[in-house]
C-alpha positions in Angstrom: 0.0 -0.1 0.6 1.5 3.3 -1.2 2.1 6.4 1.7 -1.0 8.1 0.2 -3.4 5.2 0.5 -2.0 4.0 3.6 -3.1 8.1 4.7 -6.5 8.2 2.8 -7.1 4.9 4.6 -6.4 6.3 7.9 -8.5 9.5 7.4 -11.3 7.3 6.8 -10.9 4.6 9.4 -11.2 8.1 11.5 -14.3 9.8 10.4 -16.3 6.7 10.0 -15.7 5.7 13.8 -16.9 9.3 14.7 -19.8 8.6 12.0 -20.5 5.3 13.4 -20.6 6.2 17.0 -23.4 8.9 15.4 -25.7 6.6 13.8 -28.9 6.2 15.8 -29.0 3.0 15.0 -30.2 -0.1 17.4 -28.5 -2.9 16.1 -25.3 -1.3 16.1 -23.9 -2.4 19.5 -22.3 0.3 21.5 -18.8 -1.5 22.0 -18.0 -1.4 17.6 -14.7 -0.6 16.3 -13.1 -0.5 13.1 -10.2 -2.4 13.3 -8.5 -1.5 10.0 -9.6 -0.1 6.7 -7.8 -1.6 3.4 -8.2 0.1 0.1 -7.5 -0.3 -3.1 -4.6 1.1 -5.2 -6.9 3.2 -7.2 -9.4 4.2 -4.7 -12.8 1.8 -6.0 -13.1 0.7 -3.0 -12.6 0.1 0.8 -13.2 -2.9 3.0 -13.8 -1.9 6.1 -13.2 -4.7 8.9 -15.1 -3.6 12.5 -15.4 -5.4 15.5 -18.8 -5.9 17.7 -18.6 -7.6 20.2 -21.8 -9.1 21.0 -23.1 -12.1 20.1 -23.5 -13.7 16.7 -26.9 -12.5 16.0 -26.4 -9.0 17.5 -23.1 -8.9 14.7 -24.7 -9.9 11.9 -27.3 -7.7 13.0 -24.7 -5.2 12.8 -23.1 -6.1 10.2 -26.6 -5.7 8.2 -26.9 -2.0 9.5 -23.7 -0.8 8.5 -24.3 -2.4 4.7 -27.5 -0.5 4.7 -25.9 2.7 6.4 -22.8 2.6 3.5 -24.2 5.1 1.2 -24.9 7.6 4.1 -21.6 7.0 6.1 -19.7 6.8 2.0 -21.4 10.9 1.7 -19.9 11.8 5.4 -16.4 10.3 3.9 -17.1 13.2 1.1 -17.8 15.9 3.3 -14.3 15.4 4.8 -12.4 14.2 2.1 -11.1 15.8 -1.0 -10.8 13.1 -3.2 -12.2 12.5 -6.8 -13.2 9.1 -6.4 -14.6 8.6 -2.8 -14.1 4.4 -2.5 -17.2 2.1 -2.6 -17.6 0.8 1.8 -17.6 -3.0 2.1 -18.0 -3.6 5.4 -16.7 -7.0 6.9 -16.3 -8.0 10.8 -13.2 -8.7 12.3 -13.2 -11.3 15.6 -9.4 -11.1 16.0 -10.1 -9.1 19.1 -12.9 -11.6 20.2 -10.0 -14.3 19.5 -8.2 -12.4 21.8 -10.8 -12.5 24.5 -11.0 -15.7 24.1 -7.5 -16.9 24.3 -7.3 -15.4 27.3 -9.8 -16.7 29.4 -8.7 -19.8 28.0 -5.7 -19.5 29.7 -6.4 -18.0 32.4 -8.7 -21.1 32.7 -6.6 -23.6 32.0 -4.4 -22.0 35.0 -7.1 -21.8 37.5 -7.7 -26.1 37.1 -4.0 -26.2 37.7 -4.0 -24.2 41.0 -2.4 -21.3 39.3 -2.9 -17.0 40.0 -2.2 -15.7 36.7 -0.1 -13.1 36.7 -1.5 -10.2 36.3 -4.0 -11.1 39.0 -0.8 -11.5 41.5 -0.7 -8.5 44.2 2.8 -7.3 43.3 5.5 -9.2 45.3 7.3 -7.3 48.8 10.0 -6.3 46.7 8.5 -5.1 43.4 6.5 -2.0 45.3 7.4 0.3 48.4 6.6 -0.4 52.1 3.5 2.3 53.2 6.1 3.7 55.1 8.3 4.9 52.6 5.6 6.8 50.8 5.0 10.1 51.7 3.0 12.8 50.2 -0.5 11.0 49.2 -3.7 10.9 51.0 -4.1 7.1 49.3 0.0 5.8 50.7 0.8 7.1 46.3 3.1 9.4 46.2 6.7 10.4 46.0 9.2 7.9 47.6 11.6 9.1 50.2 14.8 10.2 49.5 17.6 7.8 51.6 
């Protein structure tokens, strides 16, 4: 992808992210985000990869809603971008975020089955955190360490 198409893809991503948030369509879940945009070199098409954290049926409805709003979203792009040719928008579901969450949940479950606590849930070790009497200047104990 050339620098220009990368720049245009980035702008499309930003503009569409704001536009999708402003759509008043109950089929689009609150937690819907654009993970990436791929613009063809001739600017004929833009593949918009969308992640929606919702059950499969809601995600399918989200995709339907975005596809039905594509004309309006393309018009909004035209208001913001000065391109000779506006790309046709092709919306696609991106499962990478959901797969990542499922992977972390699987790791946590296996660790618990093995009797281990995931590192990110362990309290800091005594040598990693300063003792309470070494901290001053903040009411809840967070602040500067004493000079020694």
